[in-house]
C-alpha positions as CSV (number, residue, x, y, z in Angstrom):
1,M,0.1,0.0,-0.1
2,R,1.2,3.6,-0.8
3,D,1.8,6.1,1.7
4,I,-0.6,9.1,2.1
5,N,0.9,12.4,0.7
6,Y,-0.6,14.9,3.1
7,V,0.9,18.1,1.1
8,R,-1.0,17.0,-1.9
9,M,-4.2,16.2,0.0
10,A,-3.9,19.6,1.7
11,F,-3.5,21.4,-1.9
12,A,-6.5,19.2,-3.2
13,V,-8.8,20.2,-0.1
14,A,-7.6,23.9,-0.3
15,G,-8.3,23.9,-4.2
16,G,-11.8,22.3,-3.7
17,L,-12.7,25.0,-1.1
18,V,-11.3,27.9,-3.4
19,I,-13.3,26.5,-6.3
20,G,-16.5,25.9,-4.2
21,W,-16.2,29.6,-2.8
22,I,-15.8,31.0,-6.3
23,A,-18.8,29.0,-7.6
24,M,-21.0,30.2,-4.7
25,R,-19.9,33.8,-5.2
26,L,-20.8,33.6,-9.1
27,I,-24.3,32.0,-8.1
28,A,-24.9,34.8,-5.4
29,M,-24.0,37.6,-8.0
30,L,-26.3,36.1,-10.7
31,L,-29.1,35.7,-8.3
32,G,-28.4,39.0,-6.9
33,A,-28.5,40.6,-10.5
34,V,-31.8,38.7,-11.4
35,V,-33.4,40.1,-8.1
36,I,-32.2,43.5,-8.5
37,G,-33.2,43.4,-12.3
38,G,-36.7,42.5,-11.3
39,L,-37.0,45.2,-8.7
40,M,-35.7,47.8,-11.1
41,S,-38.3,46.8,-13.6
42,S,-41.2,47.0,-11.2
43,I,-40.0,50.2,-10.0
44,S,-39.6,51.6,-13.5
45,D,-43.1,50.4,-14.2
46,A,-44.5,52.2,-11.1
47,I,-42.5,55.4,-11.8
48,E,-42.3,56.8,-15.3
49,F,-38.7,58.1,-15.6
50,D,-39.1,59.7,-19.0
51,S,-42.3,61.4,-18.1
52,T,-42.7,65.1,-17.7
53,P,-42.9,66.5,-14.1
54,E,-46.4,67.6,-15.0
55,S,-47.6,64.0,-15.2
56,S,-46.5,63.2,-11.7
57,V,-48.1,66.3,-10.4
58,T,-51.3,65.4,-12.2
59,S,-51.1,61.8,-10.9
60,S,-50.7,63.4,-7.3
61,R,-53.7,65.6,-7.6
62,Q,-55.7,62.8,-9.0
63,Y,-54.7,60.7,-6.0
64,R,-55.5,63.6,-3.6
65,D,-58.8,64.1,-5.5
66,A,-59.7,60.3,-5.3
67,Q,-59.0,60.4,-1.5
68,A,-61.1,63.4,-1.0
69,T,-64.0,61.9,-2.8
70,E,-63.5,58.6,-0.9
71,R,-63.5,60.7,2.6
72,Q,-66.6,62.6,1.4
73,A,-68.5,59.2,0.4
74,Q,-67.5,57.7,4.0
75,A,-68.7,61.0,5.8
76,R,-72.0,60.7,3.7
77,Q,-72.5,57.1,4.7
78,R,-71.7,57.9,8.3
79,Q,-74.3,60.6,8.2
80,R,-77.0,58.3,6.8
81,Q,-76.2,55.7,9.4
82,A,-76.5,58.4,12.2
83,E,-79.9,59.5,10.7
84,N,-81.2,56.1,10.5
85,R,-80.4,55.5,14.0
86,R,-81.9,58.9,15.2
87,A,-85.2,58.0,13.2
88,Q,-85.5,54.8,15.2
89,T,-85.3,56.6,18.7
90,P,-88.5,57.3,20.6
91,K,-87.9,61.0,19.9
92,G,-87.4,60.4,16.3
93,K,-90.4,58.3,16.1
94,Q,-92.6,60.9,17.8
95,L,-91.2,63.7,15.6
96,R,-91.9,61.9,12.4
97,H,-95.5,61.1,13.6
98,T,-96.1,64.8,14.4
99,C,-94.7,65.9,11.0
100,A,-96.8,63.3,9.1
101,E,-99.9,64.5,11.2
102,W,-99.3,68.2,10.3
103,R,-98.7,67.1,6.5
104,R,-102.0,65.3,6.5
105,N,-103.8,68.2,8.2
106,Q,-102.3,70.5,5.5
107,R,-103.5,68.3,2.7
108,M,-107.1,68.1,4.2
109,T,-107.3,71.7,5.2
110,P,-104.9,73.6,3.2
111,T,-104.6,76.9,5.2
112,E,-101.7,79.1,6.1
113,T,-101.7,77.8,9.7
114,T,-101.6,74.2,8.7
115,R,-98.8,75.0,6.2
116,I,-96.7,77.0,8.7
117,N,-97.1,74.1,11.3
118,A,-96.4,71.5,8.8
119,E,-93.1,73.2,7.7
120,F,-92.1,73.9,11.3
121,H,-92.7,70.3,12.5
122,C,-91.0,68.6,9.6
123,D,-88.1,70.9,9.9
124,R,-87.7,70.0,13.3
125,Y,-87.8,66.4,12.5
126,G,-85.2,67.0,9.7
127,R,-83.0,68.9,11.9
128,Y,-83.1,66.2,14.5
129,L,-82.2,63.6,12.0
130,Q,-79.3,65.6,10.8
131,T,-77.9,66.9,14.1
132,G,-79.5,65.0,16.8
133,S,-80.7,68.2,18.4
134,L,-83.9,70.2,18.2
135,R,-82.3,73.5,18.8
136,P,-82.0,75.7,15.5
137,R,-78.4,76.1,14.2
């Protein structure tokens, strides 16, 4: 049997380690280039680099307008929900009944007094639904 040459074995192991390290660095660089390329393409799709500054201002304005429209729609929705809740309260039901009664009186007896009272009581009902209060604004 031959004797083991430890120097040659050390060089072989060192060479294998160097070749493995180089291969891993090349793979990491290639994967990094692919990932960075993908990120850059998605960024360039999202941001138009060749566009004029006015287009970014316009898109920003459109975004703000869309946000404002959304906030207004949400505010209207909350107002409608509050009005529906107030209409279901005992006070809301009482005011609705009084308004309906005066409207019916106005149709049956169309006088200035019934018209004024119908407007007064129906305005109170509407104000209560909108604000939750019977006081004039």
